[in-house]
TORVEX-188522 format. One line per field, with one value per residue (C-alpha): residue number from 1; x, y, z; residue in three letters. Coordinates in nm, 3 decimals, always signed. Layout:
// TORVEX-188522
pos <- c(NUM/...)
xx <- c(X/...)
yy <- c(Y/...)
zz <- c(Z/...)
code <- c(ala/...)
END
This chain:
// TORVEX-188522
pos <- c(1/2/3/4/5/6/7/8/9/10/11/12/13/14/15/16/17/18/19/20/21/22/23/24/25/26/27/28/29/30/31/32/33/34/35/36/37/38/39/40/41/42/43/44/45/46/47/48/49/50/51/52/53/54/55/56/57/58/59/60/61/62/63/64/65/66/67/68/69/70/71/72/73/74/75/76/77/78/79/80/81/82/83/84/85/86/87/88/89/90/91/92/93/94/95/96/97/98/99/100/101/102/103/104/105/106/107/108/109/110/111/112/113/114/115/116/117/118/119/120/121/122/123/124/125/126/127/128/129/130/131/132/133/134/135/136/137/138/139/140/141/142/143/144/145/146/147/148/149/150/151/152/153/154/155/156/157/158/159/160/161/162/163/164/165/166/167/168/169/170/171/172/173/174/175/176/177/178/179/180/181/182/183/184/185/186/187/188/189/190/191/192/193/194/195/196/197/198/199/200/201/202/203/204/205/206/207/208/209/210/211/212/213/214/215/216/217/218/219/220/221/222/223/224/225/226/227/228/229/230/231/232/233)
xx <- c(-6.797/-6.601/-6.251/-5.961/-5.716/-5.391/-5.146/-4.779/-4.690/-4.367/-4.209/-3.907/-3.682/-3.458/-3.064/-2.862/-2.495/-2.250/-1.939/-1.602/-1.375/-1.246/-1.343/-1.010/-0.960/-0.745/-0.642/-0.550/-0.192/-0.150/-0.099/+0.247/+0.412/+0.741/+0.908/+0.830/+0.608/+0.942/+1.068/+1.360/+1.725/+1.977/+2.304/+2.526/+2.252/+2.107/+2.318/+2.448/+2.562/+2.716/+2.899/+3.037/+3.160/+3.280/+3.481/+3.631/+4.025/+4.198/+4.420/+4.735/+4.902/+5.262/+5.387/+5.781/+5.962/+5.952/+5.592/+5.728/+6.022/+6.007/+6.266/+6.433/+6.718/+6.773/+6.974/+7.198/+7.538/+7.526/+7.601/+7.829/+8.100/+8.169/+8.189/+8.574/+8.522/+8.292/+8.443/+8.806/+8.602/+8.437/+8.786/+8.869/+8.544/+8.632/+9.024/+8.893/+8.648/+8.936/+9.152/+8.871/+8.835/+9.156/+9.224/+8.911/+8.895/+8.856/+9.187/+9.341/+9.681/+9.779/+9.685/+9.573/+9.216/+9.295/+9.441/+9.165/+8.867/+9.029/+9.097/+8.718/+8.641/+8.855/+8.675/+8.331/+8.468/+8.580/+8.159/+8.033/+8.250/+8.225/+7.771/+7.845/+7.994/+7.789/+7.460/+7.630/+7.696/+7.350/+7.137/+7.404/+7.383/+7.111/+7.065/+6.833/+6.844/+6.516/+6.479/+6.615/+6.825/+7.091/+7.038/+7.361/+7.245/+7.531/+7.544/+7.334/+7.343/+7.369/+7.274/+7.351/+7.176/+7.346/+7.182/+7.333/+7.081/+7.109/+7.219/+7.541/+7.667/+8.049/+8.145/+8.160/+8.341/+8.385/+8.645/+8.727/+8.954/+9.055/+8.788/+8.553/+8.584/+8.512/+8.190/+8.024/+8.130/+8.215/+8.192/+8.046/+8.216/+8.017/+8.140/+7.935/+7.986/+7.928/+8.167/+8.013/+7.974/+8.193/+8.244/+7.960/+8.090/+7.814/+7.997/+7.973/+7.664/+7.624/+7.672/+7.832/+7.904/+7.538/+7.423/+7.687/+7.573/+7.200/+7.304/+7.472/+7.191/+6.902/+7.155/+7.215/+6.827/+6.807/+7.033/+6.848/+6.514/+6.645/+6.775/+6.487/+6.280/+6.554/+6.506/+6.142/+6.161)
yy <- c(+4.718/+4.971/+4.941/+5.168/+5.221/+5.355/+5.486/+5.519/+5.904/+6.039/+6.351/+6.460/+6.701/+6.935/+6.861/+7.195/+7.111/+7.441/+7.373/+7.583/+7.460/+7.122/+6.774/+6.635/+6.239/+6.130/+5.802/+5.555/+5.523/+5.166/+5.089/+4.908/+5.033/+4.860/+5.182/+5.536/+5.779/+5.880/+5.501/+5.360/+5.557/+5.339/+5.340/+5.639/+5.853/+5.994/+6.285/+6.144/+5.868/+6.146/+6.315/+6.011/+5.819/+6.208/+6.241/+5.881/+5.900/+5.712/+5.451/+5.509/+5.213/+5.124/+4.955/+4.950/+5.186/+5.530/+5.486/+5.253/+5.509/+5.626/+5.920/+5.787/+6.070/+6.444/+6.712/+7.002/+7.135/+7.159/+7.505/+7.380/+7.339/+7.728/+7.789/+7.804/+8.122/+8.267/+8.239/+8.369/+8.689/+8.706/+8.774/+9.012/+9.221/+9.248/+9.369/+9.601/+9.812/+9.780/+9.945/+10.170/+10.259/+10.306/+10.590/+10.769/+10.776/+11.107/+11.338/+11.086/+11.238/+11.012/+10.965/+10.579/+10.713/+10.650/+10.257/+10.179/+10.295/+10.092/+9.760/+9.834/+9.791/+9.488/+9.291/+9.415/+9.260/+8.932/+8.904/+8.999/+8.723/+8.502/+8.532/+8.472/+8.165/+8.045/+8.067/+7.916/+7.627/+7.535/+7.592/+7.509/+7.140/+6.933/+6.534/+6.316/+5.895/+5.683/+5.350/+5.310/+5.581/+5.867/+6.258/+6.456/+6.836/+7.116/+7.453/+7.806/+7.989/+7.655/+7.349/+7.030/+6.686/+6.361/+6.028/+5.670/+5.360/+5.209/+4.906/+5.043/+5.108/+4.914/+5.098/+5.366/+5.528/+5.872/+6.141/+6.367/+6.546/+6.589/+6.878/+6.738/+6.461/+6.655/+6.871/+6.524/+6.635/+6.492/+6.369/+6.076/+5.920/+5.659/+5.444/+5.330/+5.059/+5.322/+5.410/+5.749/+5.863/+5.652/+5.860/+6.040/+6.301/+6.408/+6.662/+6.875/+6.662/+6.617/+6.276/+6.100/+5.754/+5.685/+5.832/+5.589/+5.332/+5.420/+5.416/+5.089/+4.944/+5.040/+4.951/+4.591/+4.587/+4.694/+4.388/+4.121/+4.229/+4.216/+3.872/+3.767/+3.848/+3.660/+3.385/+3.381/+3.425)
zz <- c(-6.903/-6.908/-7.046/-7.001/-7.234/-7.140/-7.430/-7.357/-7.367/-7.541/-7.435/-7.629/-7.443/-7.693/-7.657/-7.740/-7.781/-7.850/-8.100/-7.983/-8.179/-8.451/-8.237/-8.097/-8.071/-7.767/-7.743/-7.538/-7.410/-7.284/-6.953/-6.989/-7.259/-7.397/-7.521/-7.481/-7.719/-7.837/-7.886/-7.812/-7.753/-7.871/-7.652/-7.653/-7.802/-7.502/-7.413/-7.091/-7.279/-7.562/-7.307/-7.121/-7.423/-7.554/-7.160/-7.212/-7.171/-7.536/-7.439/-7.598/-7.811/-7.834/-8.153/-8.300/-8.395/-8.269/-8.131/-7.899/-7.748/-7.389/-7.267/-6.962/-6.942/-7.062/-6.940/-7.061/-6.968/-6.594/-6.438/-6.229/-6.449/-6.395/-6.067/-6.065/-6.268/-6.141/-5.784/-5.967/-6.117/-5.768/-5.597/-5.910/-5.835/-5.491/-5.531/-5.815/-5.527/-5.225/-5.516/-5.664/-5.318/-5.252/-5.598/-5.553/-5.099/-4.984/-5.005/-5.185/-5.333/-5.649/-6.004/-5.956/-6.120/-6.491/-6.337/-6.151/-6.449/-6.701/-6.413/-6.351/-6.781/-6.800/-6.464/-6.660/-7.000/-6.779/-6.636/-6.974/-7.157/-6.909/-6.893/-7.287/-7.217/-6.990/-7.220/-7.499/-7.297/-7.140/-7.435/-7.692/-7.544/-7.472/-7.465/-7.401/-7.366/-7.503/-7.455/-7.848/-7.891/-7.782/-7.927/-7.867/-7.967/-8.009/-8.084/-8.035/-8.362/-8.569/-8.430/-8.498/-8.386/-8.418/-8.314/-8.210/-8.150/-7.871/-8.101/-8.197/-7.858/-7.857/-7.566/-7.294/-7.051/-6.871/-6.847/-6.512/-6.409/-6.011/-5.973/-6.201/-5.912/-5.654/-5.794/-5.952/-6.336/-6.626/-7.025/-7.073/-7.396/-7.595/-7.823/-8.139/-8.435/-8.679/-8.905/-9.034/-8.669/-8.387/-8.069/-7.899/-7.640/-7.340/-7.177/-6.842/-6.727/-6.362/-6.218/-6.544/-6.387/-6.328/-6.697/-6.836/-6.595/-6.780/-7.120/-7.089/-6.946/-7.140/-7.469/-7.322/-7.286/-7.628/-7.779/-7.566/-7.688/-8.040/-7.961/-7.861/-8.180/-8.358/-8.201/-8.223/-8.564)
code <- c(met/ala/thr/asn/asp/thr/ser/pro/thr/leu/ser/thr/thr/ala/val/thr/thr/arg/phe/asp/gly/pro/pro/thr/val/thr/glu/pro/glu/pro/ala/his/ala/leu/tyr/pro/pro/gln/gly/pro/asp/pro/ala/gly/thr/thr/pro/glu/ala/gly/asp/ala/thr/ala/asn/lys/pro/glu/val/ala/thr/gln/gly/ala/gly/ile/glu/gly/glu/glu/val/val/trp/glu/ala/arg/tyr/ala/met/arg/asn/phe/met/gly/arg/ile/ala/phe/arg/ala/phe/leu/thr/val/ala/trp/leu/ala/phe/ala/gly/tyr/ala/trp/gly/tyr/arg/ala/glu/asn/asp/leu/gly/trp/leu/ala/val/thr/ala/gly/val/leu/val/gly/leu/leu/trp/leu/ala/leu/ile/tyr/arg/met/leu/gln/ala/his/phe/gly/his/his/tyr/arg/leu/thr/thr/arg/arg/leu/phe/val/ser/thr/gly/leu/met/arg/arg/arg/arg/asp/met/met/glu/leu/leu/cys/val/lys/asp/ile/phe/thr/arg/gln/thr/leu/ile/glu/arg/trp/leu/ser/leu/gly/thr/val/val/val/val/ser/ser/ala/his/asp/leu/pro/val/phe/tyr/val/thr/gly/val/gln/asp/pro/lys/glu/val/met/asp/leu/ile/trp/his/his/ala/arg/ser/glu/arg/asp/his/arg/ser/val/lys/val/asp/asn/ile)
END
């Protein structure tokens, strides 16, 4: 009996690989990463959060002393005080023009030319003096009232600034002439309990009665506020 022996045949195939560069290793990313690859961004470190923090408005804090003051009224010498003087000079100017027209008129046979020139120079000097006085009064007087103090600044070339605490206000009243009452102008006189500067003059302001009431109101409020603080202590 013939036996057919079969032996397995192993065939090999040559495998060739091509090497183009160094090997790279890629790590798989987790399916649900807790943080992004660069790590967590703390609050305020992102560009959007940084811009929001930079543009956030600052909250002003007010405390006792100058930081807690607020300006409630501010004014200068009212130009309405010069209406009468302006009207008077305007009348003189019209009169001079009429006189000059007569003196220098067509075929004027008179010797009034020199008088017209002299009168014109005088009228011009009056206008210049008034303009200087208006500038000096308007820019040389400045008044400012805060919730705690009253400031009066006078002088154009040499400035003087006086200050009165509203706690020292002893009395306050107004002064007005007849014309000033018509024009709603006047002077507010503030009497202080201090001995070094007992009287303040707020001169030439509009609506002096309202200014007087405003100063008295804040002086009374400051005294009441100080009394409450002392009682709490």
